[in-house]
Structure formats: structure tokens, C-alpha cells
N, CA, C, O and the ligand as a Tripos MOL2 file, in Angstrom:
@<TRIPOS>MOLECULE
protein
  237   235    60     0     0
PROTEIN
NO_CHARGES

@<TRIPOS>ATOM
      1 N         -29.7890   -1.6780    3.3510 N.3       1 MET1
      2 CA        -29.3330   -0.7920    2.2760 C.3       1 MET1
      3 C         -27.8340   -1.0040    2.0560 C.2       1 MET1
      4 O         -27.0430   -0.9890    2.9990 O.2       1 MET1
      5 N         -27.4720   -1.1970    0.8130 N.am      2 VAL2
      6 CA        -26.0640   -1.4230    0.4930 C.3       2 VAL2
      7 C         -25.3430   -0.0930    0.3140 C.2       2 VAL2
      8 O         -25.7990    0.8010   -0.3980 O.2       2 VAL2
      9 N         -24.2140    0.0000    0.9770 N.am      3 THR3
     10 CA        -23.4250    1.2160    0.8510 C.3       3 THR3
     11 C         -22.1220    0.9070    0.1220 C.2       3 THR3
     12 O         -21.3290    0.0740    0.5620 O.2       3 THR3
     13 N         -21.9200    1.5770   -0.9760 N.am      4 LEU4
     14 CA        -20.6870    1.3770   -1.7180 C.3       4 LEU4
     15 C         -19.5190    2.0050   -0.9750 C.2       4 LEU4
     16 O         -19.5920    3.1310   -0.4850 O.2       4 LEU4
     17 N         -18.4480    1.2390   -0.9100 N.am      5 VAL5
     18 CA        -17.2510    1.7660   -0.2630 C.3       5 VAL5
     19 C         -16.3280    2.3300   -1.3380 C.2       5 VAL5
     20 O         -15.7750    1.5850   -2.1480 O.2       5 VAL5
     21 N         -16.1690    3.6280   -1.3380 N.am      6 PRO6
     22 CA        -15.3050    4.2550   -2.3410 C.3       6 PRO6
     23 C         -13.8490    3.9100   -2.0750 C.2       6 PRO6
     24 O         -13.4970    3.5050   -0.9680 O.2       6 PRO6
     25 N         -13.0020    4.0690   -3.0820 N.am      7 PRO7
     26 CA        -11.5820    3.7660   -2.9150 C.3       7 PRO7
     27 C         -10.8620    4.7960   -2.0880 C.2       7 PRO7
     28 O          -9.6700    5.0380   -2.2770 O.2       7 PRO7
     29 N         -11.5890    5.4070   -1.1660 N.am      8 SER8
     30 CA        -10.9730    6.3950   -0.2930 C.3       8 SER8
     31 C         -10.8870    5.8190    1.1180 C.2       8 SER8
     32 O         -10.6210    6.5170    2.0960 O.2       8 SER8
     33 N         -11.1250    4.5100    1.1700 N.am      9 ARG9
     34 CA        -11.0860    3.8470    2.4600 C.3       9 ARG9
     35 C         -10.5000    2.4630    2.2480 C.2       9 ARG9
     36 O         -10.7990    1.7990    1.2560 O.2       9 ARG9
     37 N          -9.6770    2.0370    3.1680 N.am     10 ARG10
     38 CA         -9.0720    0.7260    3.0250 C.3      10 ARG10
     39 C          -8.9410    0.0840    4.3890 C.2      10 ARG10
     40 O          -8.8240    0.7600    5.4110 O.2      10 ARG10
     41 N          -8.9620   -1.2310    4.3780 N.am     11 ALA11
     42 CA         -8.8360   -1.9630    5.6300 C.3      11 ALA11
     43 C          -7.8070   -3.0680    5.4580 C.2      11 ALA11
     44 O          -7.7160   -3.6940    4.4020 O.2      11 ALA11
     45 N          -7.0360   -3.2960    6.5080 N.am     12 CYS12
     46 CA         -6.0230   -4.3380    6.4680 C.3      12 CYS12
     47 C          -6.6860   -5.6940    6.6970 C.2      12 CYS12
     48 O          -7.4500   -5.8820    7.6440 O.2      12 CYS12
     49 N          -6.3720   -6.6310    5.8070 N.am     13 LEU13
     50 CA         -6.9610   -7.9630    5.9090 C.3      13 LEU13
     51 C          -6.3450   -8.7590    7.0480 C.2      13 LEU13
     52 O          -6.8960   -9.7780    7.4640 O.2      13 LEU13
     53 N          -5.2170   -8.3070    7.5510 N.am     14 ARG14
     54 CA         -4.5000   -9.0600    8.5660 C.3      14 ARG14
     55 C          -4.8070   -8.6110    9.9860 C.2      14 ARG14
     56 O          -5.1190   -9.4290   10.8510 O.2      14 ARG14
     57 N          -4.7140   -7.2980   10.2210 N.am     15 CYS15
     58 CA         -4.8730   -6.8220   11.5920 C.3      15 CYS15
     59 C          -6.1310   -6.0010   11.7920 C.2      15 CYS15
     60 O          -6.4740   -5.6500   12.9210 O.2      15 CYS15
     61 N          -6.8240   -5.6920   10.6960 N.am     16 GLY16
     62 CA         -8.0810   -4.9770   10.8340 C.3      16 GLY16
     63 C          -7.9500   -3.4720   10.8870 C.2      16 GLY16
     64 O          -8.9340   -2.7620   11.0940 O.2      16 GLY16
     65 N          -6.7410   -2.9860   10.7020 N.am     17 ARG17
     66 CA         -6.5340   -1.5420   10.6980 C.3      17 ARG17
     67 C          -7.3330   -0.9180    9.5650 C.2      17 ARG17
     68 O          -7.3380   -1.4270    8.4440 O.2      17 ARG17
     69 N          -8.0010    0.1750    9.8610 N.am     18 THR18
     70 CA         -8.7910    0.8580    8.8430 C.3      18 THR18
     71 C          -8.2560    2.2670    8.6440 C.2      18 THR18
     72 O          -8.0120    3.0010    9.6020 O.2      18 THR18
     73 N          -8.0800    2.6240    7.3920 N.am     19 GLU19
     74 CA         -7.5970    3.9650    7.0950 C.3      19 GLU19
     75 C          -8.4850    4.6220    6.0530 C.2      19 GLU19
     76 O          -9.1350    3.9540    5.2500 O.2      19 GLU19
     77 N          -8.4950    5.9280    6.0870 N.am     20 VAL20
     78 CA         -9.2580    6.6740    5.0970 C.3      20 VAL20
     79 C          -8.3240    7.6510    4.4050 C.2      20 VAL20
     80 O          -7.3480    8.1120    4.9970 O.2      20 VAL20
     81 N          -8.6220    7.9630    3.1600 N.am     21 TRP21
     82 CA         -7.7760    8.8780    2.3950 C.3      21 TRP21
     83 C          -8.1080   10.3080    2.7680 C.2      21 TRP21
     84 O          -9.2590   10.7400    2.7010 O.2      21 TRP21
     85 N          -7.0590   11.0390    3.1660 N.am     22 SER22
     86 CA         -7.2350   12.4340    3.5150 C.3      22 SER22
     87 C          -6.8300   13.2940    2.3280 C.2      22 SER22
     88 O          -5.6580   13.3420    1.9540 O.2      22 SER22
     89 N          -7.7980   13.9630    1.7450 N.am     23 THR23
     90 CA         -7.4990   14.8100    0.5850 C.3      23 THR23
     91 C          -6.6970   16.0350    1.0070 C.2      23 THR23
     92 O          -5.9690   16.6190    0.2040 O.2      23 THR23
     93 N          -6.8350   16.4160    2.2640 N.am     24 ASP24
     94 CA         -6.1030   17.5700    2.7560 C.3      24 ASP24
     95 C          -4.6200   17.2580    2.9200 C.2      24 ASP24
     96 O          -3.7490   18.0530    2.5650 O.2      24 ASP24
     97 N          -4.3670   16.0830    3.4670 N.am     25 ARG25
     98 CA         -2.9800   15.7000    3.7360 C.3      25 ARG25
     99 C          -2.4160   14.8080    2.6360 C.2      25 ARG25
    100 O          -1.2400   14.4450    2.6530 O.2      25 ARG25
    101 N          -3.2710   14.4640    1.6840 N.am     26 THR26
    102 CA         -2.8850   13.5770    0.5870 C.3      26 THR26
    103 C          -2.1310   12.3540    1.0760 C.2      26 THR26
    104 O          -1.0880   11.9770    0.5410 O.2      26 THR26
    105 N          -2.6880   11.7580    2.0970 N.am     27 THR27
    106 CA         -2.1120   10.5230    2.6090 C.3      27 THR27
    107 C          -3.1860    9.7560    3.3410 C.2      27 THR27
    108 O          -4.2760   10.2710    3.5910 O.2      27 THR27
    109 N          -2.8700    8.5100    3.6840 N.am     28 TRP28
    110 CA         -3.8210    7.7080    4.4270 C.3      28 TRP28
    111 C          -3.7260    8.0410    5.9020 C.2      28 TRP28
    112 O          -2.6330    8.1960    6.4470 O.2      28 TRP28
    113 N          -4.8710    8.1490    6.5410 N.am     29 VAL29
    114 CA         -4.8980    8.3890    7.9770 C.3      29 VAL29
    115 C          -5.7820    7.3290    8.6180 C.2      29 VAL29
    116 O          -6.7250    6.8330    8.0020 O.2      29 VAL29
    117 N          -5.4700    6.9960    9.8420 N.am     30 VAL30
    118 CA         -6.2340    5.9780   10.5370 C.3      30 VAL30
    119 C          -7.6610    6.4470   10.7490 C.2      30 VAL30
    120 O          -7.9060    7.5540   11.2290 O.2      30 VAL30
    121 N          -8.5920    5.5870   10.3850 N.am     31 ALA31
    122 CA         -9.9930    5.9310   10.5630 C.3      31 ALA31
    123 C         -10.3550    5.8880   12.0430 C.2      31 ALA31
    124 O          -9.8470    5.0530   12.7910 O.2      31 ALA31
    125 N         -11.2170    6.7740   12.4490 N.am     32 GLY32
    126 CA        -11.6280    6.7890   13.8400 C.3      32 GLY32
    127 C         -10.5330    7.3600   14.7190 C.2      32 GLY32
    128 O          -9.6500    8.0680   14.2350 O.2      32 GLY32
    129 N         -10.5830    7.0610   15.9890 N.am     33 ASP33
    130 CA         -9.6040    7.6070   16.9160 C.3      33 ASP33
    131 C          -8.4000    6.6920   17.0950 C.2      33 ASP33
    132 O          -7.3440    6.9190   16.5040 O.2      33 ASP33
    133 N          -8.5640    5.6640   17.9060 N.am     34 SER34
    134 CA         -7.4060    4.8220   18.1870 C.3      34 SER34
    135 C          -7.7690    3.3480   18.2700 C.2      34 SER34
    136 O          -6.9300    2.5120   18.6050 O.2      34 SER34
    137 N          -8.9960    3.0400   17.9690 N.am     35 GLU35
    138 CA         -9.4410    1.6600   18.1420 C.3      35 GLU35
    139 C          -9.0930    0.7640   16.9590 C.2      35 GLU35
    140 O          -9.1710   -0.4610   17.0590 O.2      35 GLU35
    141 N          -8.7110    1.3700   15.8450 N.am     36 SER36
    142 CA         -8.4420    0.5580   14.6610 C.3      36 SER36
    143 C          -7.0320    0.7500   14.1260 C.2      36 SER36
    144 O          -6.7980    0.6630   12.9210 O.2      36 SER36
    145 N          -6.0990    1.0090   15.0240 N.am     37 LYS37
    146 CA         -4.7240    1.2170   14.5800 C.3      37 LYS37
    147 C          -4.0970   -0.0760   14.0810 C.2      37 LYS37
    148 O          -3.2100   -0.0580   13.2270 O.2      37 LYS37
    149 N          -4.5580   -1.1840   14.6140 N.am     38 GLY38
    150 CA         -4.0350   -2.4650   14.1680 C.3      38 GLY38
    151 C          -2.6650   -2.7560   14.7460 C.2      38 GLY38
    152 O          -2.2140   -2.1100   15.6920 O.2      38 GLY38
    153 N          -2.0140   -3.7470   14.1510 N.am     39 GLU39
    154 CA         -0.7040   -4.1590   14.6210 C.3      39 GLU39
    155 C           0.3760   -3.2120   14.1170 C.2      39 GLU39
    156 O           0.4170   -2.8510   12.9410 O.2      39 GLU39
    157 N           1.2460   -2.8230   15.0390 N.am     40 LEU40
    158 CA          2.3030   -1.8760   14.6900 C.3      40 LEU40
    159 C           3.2530   -2.4540   13.6460 C.2      40 LEU40
    160 O           3.7010   -1.7520   12.7400 O.2      40 LEU40
    161 N           3.5470   -3.7250   13.7860 N.am     41 HIS41
    162 CA          4.5330   -4.3390   12.8970 C.3      41 HIS41
    163 C           3.8790   -5.1700   11.7990 C.2      41 HIS41
    164 O           4.5430   -5.9490   11.1150 O.2      41 HIS41
    165 N           2.5940   -4.9950   11.6410 N.am     42 CYS42
    166 CA          1.8990   -5.7460   10.6080 C.3      42 CYS42
    167 C           2.3000   -5.2360    9.2300 C.2      42 CYS42
    168 O           2.3500   -4.0300    8.9880 O.2      42 CYS42
    169 N           2.5860   -6.1750    8.3320 N.am     43 VAL43
    170 CA          2.8080   -5.7910    6.9380 C.3      43 VAL43
    171 C           1.4280   -5.7510    6.3080 C.2      43 VAL43
    172 O           0.9360   -6.7270    5.7420 O.2      43 VAL43
    173 N           0.8390   -4.5950    6.4310 N.am     44 HIS44
    174 CA         -0.5660   -4.4530    6.0530 C.3      44 HIS44
    175 C          -0.8870   -4.9540    4.6550 C.2      44 HIS44
    176 O          -0.1970   -4.6690    3.6760 O.2      44 HIS44
    177 N          -1.9460   -5.6990    4.6190 N.am     45 GLU45
    178 CA         -2.4160   -6.2220    3.3380 C.3      45 GLU45
    179 C          -3.7820   -5.6050    3.0940 C.2      45 GLU45
    180 O          -4.8050   -6.1220    3.5420 O.2      45 GLU45
    181 N          -3.7800   -4.5050    2.3850 N.am     46 TRP46
    182 CA         -5.0070   -3.7340    2.2020 C.3      46 TRP46
    183 C          -5.9940   -4.4230    1.2700 C.2      46 TRP46
    184 O          -5.6220   -5.0390    0.2710 O.2      46 TRP46
    185 N          -7.2510   -4.2950    1.6300 N.am     47 ASP47
    186 CA         -8.2940   -4.9520    0.8460 C.3      47 ASP47
    187 C          -8.5000   -4.3310   -0.5310 C.2      47 ASP47
    188 O          -9.2150   -4.8800   -1.3690 O.2      47 ASP47
    189 N          -7.8710   -3.1880   -0.7560 N.am     48 ILE48
    190 CA         -8.0410   -2.5520   -2.0640 C.3      48 ILE48
    191 C          -6.7610   -2.6300   -2.8910 C.2      48 ILE48
    192 O          -6.7140   -2.1750   -4.0340 O.2      48 ILE48
    193 N          -5.7320   -3.2110   -2.2960 N.am     49 THR49
    194 CA         -4.4620   -3.3170   -3.0070 C.3      49 THR49
    195 C          -4.6410   -4.0980   -4.2990 C.2      49 THR49
    196 O          -5.2030   -5.1940   -4.2930 O.2      49 THR49
    197 N          -4.1810   -3.5570   -5.3730 N.am     50 GLY50
    198 CA         -4.2700   -4.2570   -6.6460 C.3      50 GLY50
    199 C          -5.3090   -3.6580   -7.5650 C.2      50 GLY50
    200 O          -5.1790   -3.7350   -8.7870 O.2      50 GLY50
    201 N          -6.3330   -3.0650   -6.9930 N.am     51 ASN51
    202 CA         -7.3510   -2.4810   -7.8650 C.3      51 ASN51
    203 C          -7.4740   -0.9790   -7.6790 C.2      51 ASN51
    204 O          -8.3050   -0.3310   -8.3150 O.2      51 ASN51
    205 N          -6.6540   -0.4370   -6.8160 N.am     52 TYR52
    206 CA         -6.6740    1.0060   -6.6500 C.3      52 TYR52
    207 C          -5.3190    1.5060   -6.1860 C.2      52 TYR52
    208 O          -4.7390    0.9860   -5.2330 O.2      52 TYR52
    209 N          -4.8280    2.5140   -6.8680 N.am     53 ASN53
    210 CA         -3.5600    3.1080   -6.4860 C.3      53 ASN53
    211 C          -3.6550    4.6080   -6.6920 C.2      53 ASN53
    212 O          -3.7570    5.0800   -7.8240 O.2      53 ASN53
    213 N          -3.6210    5.3590   -5.5980 N.am     54 PRO54
    214 CA         -3.7630    6.8160   -5.6930 C.3      54 PRO54
    215 C          -2.5570    7.4730   -6.3260 C.2      54 PRO54
    216 O          -2.6010    8.6470   -6.6930 O.2      54 PRO54
    217 N          -1.4890    6.7250   -6.4520 N.am     55 PHE55
    218 CA         -0.2790    7.3030   -7.0080 C.3      55 PHE55
    219 C          -0.0430    6.8260   -8.4460 C.2      55 PHE55
    220 O          -0.4120    5.7160   -8.8280 O.2      55 PHE55
    221 N           0.5730    7.6910   -9.2050 N.am     56 GLU56
    222 CA          0.8910    7.3370  -10.5920 C.3      56 GLU56
    223 C           2.3970    7.3430  -10.7430 C.2      56 GLU56
    224 O           2.9480    8.0520  -11.5850 O.2      56 GLU56
    225 N           3.0460    6.5590   -9.9320 N.am     57 GLU57
    226 CA          4.4970    6.5520   -9.9670 C.3      57 GLU57
    227 C           5.0140    5.4600  -10.8930 C.2      57 GLU57
    228 O           4.4810    4.3510  -10.9460 O.2      57 GLU57
    229 N           6.0680    5.8110  -11.6200 N.am     58 SER58
    230 CA          6.6990    4.8290  -12.4820 C.3      58 SER58
    231 C           7.9920    4.3840  -11.8180 C.2      58 SER58
    232 O           9.0910    4.7930  -12.1920 O.2      58 SER58
    233 N           7.8180    3.5440  -10.8370 N.am     59 ALA59
    234 CA          8.9420    3.0600  -10.0370 C.3      59 ALA59
    235 C          10.1720    2.7990  -10.8990 C.2      59 ALA59
    236 O          11.2110    2.3870  -10.3830 O.2      59 ALA59
    237 ZN         -2.2580   -4.7360    9.1550 Zn       60 ZN60
@<TRIPOS>BOND
     1     1     2 1
     2     2     3 1
     3     3     4 2
     4     3     5 am
     5     5     6 1
     6     6     7 1
     7     7     8 2
     8     7     9 am
     9     9    10 1
    10    10    11 1
    11    11    12 2
    12    11    13 am
    13    13    14 1
    14    14    15 1
    15    15    16 2
    16    15    17 am
    17    17    18 1
    18    18    19 1
    19    19    20 2
    20    19    21 am
    21    21    22 1
    22    22    23 1
    23    23    24 2
    24    23    25 am
    25    25    26 1
    26    26    27 1
    27    27    28 2
    28    27    29 am
    29    29    30 1
    30    30    31 1
    31    31    32 2
    32    31    33 am
    33    33    34 1
    34    34    35 1
    35    35    36 2
    36    35    37 am
    37    37    38 1
    38    38    39 1
    39    39    40 2
    40    39    41 am
    41    41    42 1
    42    42    43 1
    43    43    44 2
    44    43    45 am
    45    45    46 1
    46    46    47 1
    47    47    48 2
    48    47    49 am
    49    49    50 1
    50    50    51 1
    51    51    52 2
    52    51    53 am
    53    53    54 1
    54    54    55 1
    55    55    56 2
    56    55    57 am
    57    57    58 1
    58    58    59 1
    59    59    60 2
    60    59    61 am
    61    61    62 1
    62    62    63 1
    63    63    64 2
    64    63    65 am
    65    65    66 1
    66    66    67 1
    67    67    68 2
    68    67    69 am
    69    69    70 1
    70    70    71 1
    71    71    72 2
    72    71    73 am
    73    73    74 1
    74    74    75 1
    75    75    76 2
    76    75    77 am
    77    77    78 1
    78    78    79 1
    79    79    80 2
    80    79    81 am
    81    81    82 1
    82    82    83 1
    83    83    84 2
    84    83    85 am
    85    85    86 1
    86    86    87 1
    87    87    88 2
    88    87    89 am
    89    89    90 1
    90    90    91 1
    91    91    92 2
    92    91    93 am
    93    93    94 1
    94    94    95 1
    95    95    96 2
    96    95    97 am
    97    97    98 1
    98    98    99 1
    99    99   100 2
   100    99   101 am
   101   101   102 1
   102   102   103 1
   103   103   104 2
   104   103   105 am
   105   105   106 1
   106   106   107 1
   107   107   108 2
   108   107   109 am
   109   109   110 1
   110   110   111 1
   111   111   112 2
   112   111   113 am
   113   113   114 1
   114   114   115 1
   115   115   116 2
   116   115   117 am
   117   117   118 1
   118   118   119 1
   119   119   120 2
   120   119   121 am
   121   121   122 1
   122   122   123 1
   123   123   124 2
   124   123   125 am
   125   125   126 1
   126   126   127 1
   127   127   128 2
   128   127   129 am
   129   129   130 1
   130   130   131 1
   131   131   132 2
   132   131   133 am
   133   133   134 1
   134   134   135 1
   135   135   136 2
   136   135   137 am
   137   137   138 1
   138   138   139 1
   139   139   140 2
   140   139   141 am
   141   141   142 1
   142   142   143 1
   143   143   144 2
   144   143   145 am
   145   145   146 1
   146   146   147 1
   147   147   148 2
   148   147   149 am
   149   149   150 1
   150   150   151 1
   151   151   152 2
   152   151   153 am
   153   153   154 1
   154   154   155 1
   155   155   156 2
   156   155   157 am
   157   157   158 1
   158   158   159 1
   159   159   160 2
   160   159   161 am
   161   161   162 1
   162   162   163 1
   163   163   164 2
   164   163   165 am
   165   165   166 1
   166   166   167 1
   167   167   168 2
   168   167   169 am
   169   169   170 1
   170   170   171 1
   171   171   172 2
   172   171   173 am
   173   173   174 1
   174   174   175 1
   175   175   176 2
   176   175   177 am
   177   177   178 1
   178   178   179 1
   179   179   180 2
   180   179   181 am
   181   181   182 1
   182   182   183 1
   183   183   184 2
   184   183   185 am
   185   185   186 1
   186   186   187 1
   187   187   188 2
   188   187   189 am
   189   189   190 1
   190   190   191 1
   191   191   192 2
   192   191   193 am
   193   193   194 1
   194   194   195 1
   195   195   196 2
   196   195   197 am
   197   197   198 1
   198   198   199 1
   199   199   200 2
   200   199   201 am
   201   201   202 1
   202   202   203 1
   203   203   204 2
   204   203   205 am
   205   205   206 1
   206   206   207 1
   207   207   208 2
   208   207   209 am
   209   209   210 1
   210   210   211 1
   211   211   212 2
   212   211   213 am
   213   213   214 1
   214   214   215 1
   215   215   216 2
   216   215   217 am
   217   217   218 1
   218   218   219 1
   219   219   220 2
   220   219   221 am
   221   221   222 1
   222   222   223 1
   223   223   224 2
   224   223   225 am
   225   225   226 1
   226   226   227 1
   227   227   228 2
   228   227   229 am
   229   229   230 1
   230   230   231 1
   231   231   232 2
   232   231   233 am
   233   233   234 1
   234   234   235 1
   235   235   236 2
@<TRIPOS>SUBSTRUCTURE
     1 MET1         2 RESIDUE 1 A MET
     2 VAL2         6 RESIDUE 1 A VAL
     3 THR3        10 RESIDUE 1 A THR
     4 LEU4        14 RESIDUE 1 A LEU
     5 VAL5        18 RESIDUE 1 A VAL
     6 PRO6        22 RESIDUE 1 A PRO
     7 PRO7        26 RESIDUE 1 A PRO
     8 SER8        30 RESIDUE 1 A SER
     9 ARG9        34 RESIDUE 1 A ARG
    10 ARG10       38 RESIDUE 1 A ARG
    11 ALA11       42 RESIDUE 1 A ALA
    12 CYS12       46 RESIDUE 1 A CYS
    13 LEU13       50 RESIDUE 1 A LEU
    14 ARG14       54 RESIDUE 1 A ARG
    15 CYS15       58 RESIDUE 1 A CYS
    16 GLY16       62 RESIDUE 1 A GLY
    17 ARG17       66 RESIDUE 1 A ARG
    18 THR18       70 RESIDUE 1 A THR
    19 GLU19       74 RESIDUE 1 A GLU
    20 VAL20       78 RESIDUE 1 A VAL
    21 TRP21       82 RESIDUE 1 A TRP
    22 SER22       86 RESIDUE 1 A SER
    23 THR23       90 RESIDUE 1 A THR
    24 ASP24       94 RESIDUE 1 A ASP
    25 ARG25       98 RESIDUE 1 A ARG
    26 THR26      102 RESIDUE 1 A THR
    27 THR27      106 RESIDUE 1 A THR
    28 TRP28      110 RESIDUE 1 A TRP
    29 VAL29      114 RESIDUE 1 A VAL
    30 VAL30      118 RESIDUE 1 A VAL
    31 ALA31      122 RESIDUE 1 A ALA
    32 GLY32      126 RESIDUE 1 A GLY
    33 ASP33      130 RESIDUE 1 A ASP
    34 SER34      134 RESIDUE 1 A SER
    35 GLU35      138 RESIDUE 1 A GLU
    36 SER36      142 RESIDUE 1 A SER
    37 LYS37      146 RESIDUE 1 A LYS
    38 GLY38      150 RESIDUE 1 A GLY
    39 GLU39      154 RESIDUE 1 A GLU
    40 LEU40      158 RESIDUE 1 A LEU
    41 HIS41      162 RESIDUE 1 A HIS
    42 CYS42      166 RESIDUE 1 A CYS
    43 VAL43      170 RESIDUE 1 A VAL
    44 HIS44      174 RESIDUE 1 A HIS
    45 GLU45      178 RESIDUE 1 A GLU
    46 TRP46      182 RESIDUE 1 A TRP
    47 ASP47      186 RESIDUE 1 A ASP
    48 ILE48      190 RESIDUE 1 A ILE
    49 THR49      194 RESIDUE 1 A THR
    50 GLY50      198 RESIDUE 1 A GLY
    51 ASN51      202 RESIDUE 1 A ASN
    52 TYR52      206 RESIDUE 1 A TYR
    53 ASN53      210 RESIDUE 1 A ASN
    54 PRO54      214 RESIDUE 1 A PRO
    55 PHE55      218 RESIDUE 1 A PHE
    56 GLU56      222 RESIDUE 1 A GLU
    57 GLU57      226 RESIDUE 1 A GLU
    58 SER58      230 RESIDUE 1 A SER
    59 ALA59      234 RESIDUE 1 A ALA
    60 ZN60       237 GROUP 0 **** ****
């Protein structure tokens, strides 16, 4: 069964860190406990970058 991944979850293509969008905290939080924190100094390259942006900022 195929499960669609909503844009409320993202994973780093480099270190494997997975985060989920917290509507309560309005920020990304690490998914799970501590097994998917990934690299501390990784310049995360999110798999959803480019096609989803929760912010509407006009830099
Ligand atoms: Zn990363």
C-alpha cells in the first residue's frame, strides 16, 4: 500500500535526519526520539526543499 508523505515531514538527503512539522510549535522537530538526529554540522539538504515552504517571507 502506498502512503503519501505530506509536506509535514522532511528528511535530509545527506545525513538522514528526519523531521516533522509541529503545528503546536510551528517549527520542525526531529522525528522519533534520538535515532534520526543526523549530523550536527550537516548543511541539511531536505528532500522537500524547493517544492514546499511553510513560510511566506519576502526576504
Ligand atoms: Zn543533514
